[in-house]
N, C-alpha and C positions, 0 to 999 in steps of 0.2 A: 504494500500500500504506500503510495506516494503521499508524503506529508510536507509540512512547512520546513522540516529539518532534513529532508532527503538530500544526500550528497551525490554529486554528479561524477560519473566516469564516462568514457566513450571512445570512439574510434573516428579519426578523420581520414578522408580519402575523397577521390573524385574519379570515377563513381565510388560509392560506398554501399549501395543497396545490396550487393551480393555478399557482403561480409557476414561470416558466421559467428563473429566475436560476440555480438549482443546475445545470441542464443546461449552460448556456453557460460559467459560471464554472469548473466542474470540468473541462470540456473544455480550457479555457485553461490551468488549473493543471497538468493532465496533460501538455499539449504543452510547457510550460515545465520540467517535471520537478521541480516544487517540492513540498515535503512539507507541503502545505496541503489542507484539505478545506472545502467550502462546503456548509452544511446549512440546511434550512428549520426555523425555530423558530416554532411556533404559540403566540403570546402573547396571551392575553385582555387587553382594555384595562385591567382593574383590577390586572393583574400586571406592568404595564410597568416601573414603578420597581424592583420586585424583580428583574425580568429583567436590567436594567442592572447592578444590584449583583452579580448572579450572573455575568454576563459578565465583569465586572472581576475577580471572584474567581478565575475559571478561565482568565483570560488571553486572552479572545477578542480578536483583532487588530482586527476591524472588522466592520460589518454594514450591510446595506440595511434600510430601513424602507418598508413598503408599508401600504395601508389596513388598519386605521384609525389608524395610528401616526404618520403624516407630520407632523401638526401637534401632536399630543398630546405628542410626545417633546421638543419644543423647550424647555419649562421644566426638563426633567430634565438637559439638557446644560450643560457648563461654558461653551461658546462655540458660536455659529453664525456662519458667514462671511456677507459682505454679500449674496451671491447667494441664499442660503437665506433670509436676512432679507427680501429683496425678494419672493421667491416666497411666503414665509410657510409654507414646508414644508421638511422635511429628508427626503432619501431615502438618504443615505449618512452613516455615522458611523465615525469612526476614533479610535484611542487615542493620545494624545500627552501625555507627562509626567503619567501617571496621571489624565488628564482625558479625558472624552468630548467630541469636537468634531464638529459637524454641518455638512454642506454639501448642495448639491443638484446632482446631475449630470444631471437631466432637461433642464436648459437646454442644456448642452453636447451632450447626445444629440440634442435637437431641431434645433439649428442645424448639426450635422455634415454632413448630406447637402446642406443649402442652401449651405454654404461651398464646395462643389465646383462650383457653378454660377457662371457669369460674369454677374454682375448688379451694377449700381450701386444698392446697397441704399438709399442716401440718396434715391433717387427712387421707392422702392417703398412702395405703400400696402397694408398687411396687414389682412385681414378675418378675424376669429377667430369661429368658430361655437361657442357655448357659453361659460359663465362659471363653471366649476367649478375644481377644483384644477389640472387639466391646463392649463386656459386661462391660469392665472397663470404657469406655466413658459413657455408659448408667448409671452406678452406680454413676459416678461423676455428671452427669446431674440430676439424681433423688435427689442427695444430694443438689445441687444448688437450685433445686425447693423447697426444704424443706420437702421432703416426710418423713412421720413418721418412716418408716422402709423400708428396701430393702432386699428381699429374692432372692438369686441367686440359680438356680437349674441346676445341671449338672449330667453327668453320671459317671464321674471319681472322686472318693473320694479324692485321693491324690492331684489332680489338684484343686479340690474345696477348700481343706484346704489351699493349697498354695495361691489361689486367696484371701481367707479370710485373711491369715496372711500378705499378701502384703499391705493390707489397714491399718495395725496397726500403721505404721509410716507415714501415709499419712497426708499432710497438711489439707485435708478435713476430717472432723469428720462425719462418717457415721454409722448409726445403721444397721449393715449388718449381715445377717445370711445366711448360705449356707445349701443346702439340696440336697440329691440324687433324681434322677428322679422318683423313686417309691413313693416319698412323695407328688407328684403333686396333687393327688385327695384331699388331706387335705389342702395343701398350697393354692390352687387355689381359695378356698372358701373365702379367706381373701383378694383377689386381687382387688384393685380399678384401678390399672394400670398394664397391662400384656404386656411385651415386648419380642419379639422373636429376639435374636441376633445370632441364629444358621443359617446355610445355608439350612436348611430343607425347601423344597418347591421352591427352586431356580431352574431355567432352568438348565438341561432338566427334572428334577424330579418334575414337576409342580403339580402332583397329591398328593404329600406328604405334611404332615403338622406335626409340632411338637406336636400338640394335636389333638385328635380325636373329633368328634362331640359330643360324650357323655360327655366328660370333660367340654365342653363349657356350658353345661346345668347347671353346678355348679357355674358359675360365678355370682357375684352380678350384678344386672341390670344396675348399673351406671359405670361398668368397662370400661376403655379405652383400646382398643387392638391396639398395635403398632407393625408392622413388619418392620424390617430394610431392608428387601428385597424390591426392587423397580420394578423388572420384574420377572414374570408376575405381572400384576395389574388387579384385586386383586389376591393375592396368595390364596391357599386353606385355609390357616390359617385365612385370613381376610374374606373369603367367609363364613366360619363357624361363625365368629364374626357378620357379617352382618345378617346372619340368626337368630341370637339371638337379633338383634335390638340394639346392643351396638355400641358405637363410634369406628370407625376403621380408622387407619392412616397407610399409606404405607411409604416406605423408600425414596421416591423421594424427599420429602420436606427436609429431613435431608441432602441428597446429595446436593441439591441446596443451602440450608442455610449455610452449612459448607464451600461451595465454595465461596459464597457471603461474608462471614466473612473474609476469607483469602484475597479476592480481596480488601476489604476495608482496610485491614492492609497494603497491598502493595501500594495502590493508595492514601491512606489517604483521601478518599472522599466516599460519598454514591455511591452505584452501582445499576444498574437496575435488581433487583431480578426477576421481572416478565419476562424479556427477557430471563434470564438464565433458568427459569422454562419452559417457552414455547418452547425454543429450545430443551430441553431434552424430553419434552412431544411429540413433533413432531417426534423426532428421535426414541423414544422407542415405541410409541403407534400408529404410522401412519398406521400400518397394521391392 
């Protein structure tokens, strides 16, 4: 029930109508019995600075940022933490001493399901498909896990080189190499962890996969396959992985865990992750 003392949380983006964050956050807040509400805020890029002033004026406790604001918001914040600096993007903002401070919980969300596995990460070679914003969070996550090396594979050589160069001054020290897509048959034979950060296989193109079935046959048997896409589940990419009998992880847990990490920051208490997960599962897969 909304009252005169209800506190505000939310997500900014443009568009933002597709966001699943209000579903899982409000389910958690209801379970906790807290007088908060989490709302979607459609903010056009040219209105971003005004929105932050408005949020401060009305006492918004914190908010998530999604496309196209993850990078654009950085100069408008008083401070960003080292992990957001390394990723070059902010997805979570909180208020402290009348200042907006940014962090990135995508990294924590990405590594959460991996930390449940018994692996010597210092021996793991990670291969990342794609070199966009999601790939940056994945590289940071692989570095936090302590992976031996990270290989990023993309189609555009100048963008790959820019991606590599952007890590040179990062506070995270990463053993990073970049490769063009035609190098995959060779690179994939080294992979102990293979992550798809591209949109290939996402609805409506659900029959597509960034790798064909033949390439999967070259994977080491202990490889972990991770697709950041959470619908459909499983993607064609993960179907190929399951056919090889290797560990397969979809993107739902990353979505849940990054949200839970943000909510912990705002509330300064533990949150019901299982409720957030179940809410999204029921919404996404009820059909």
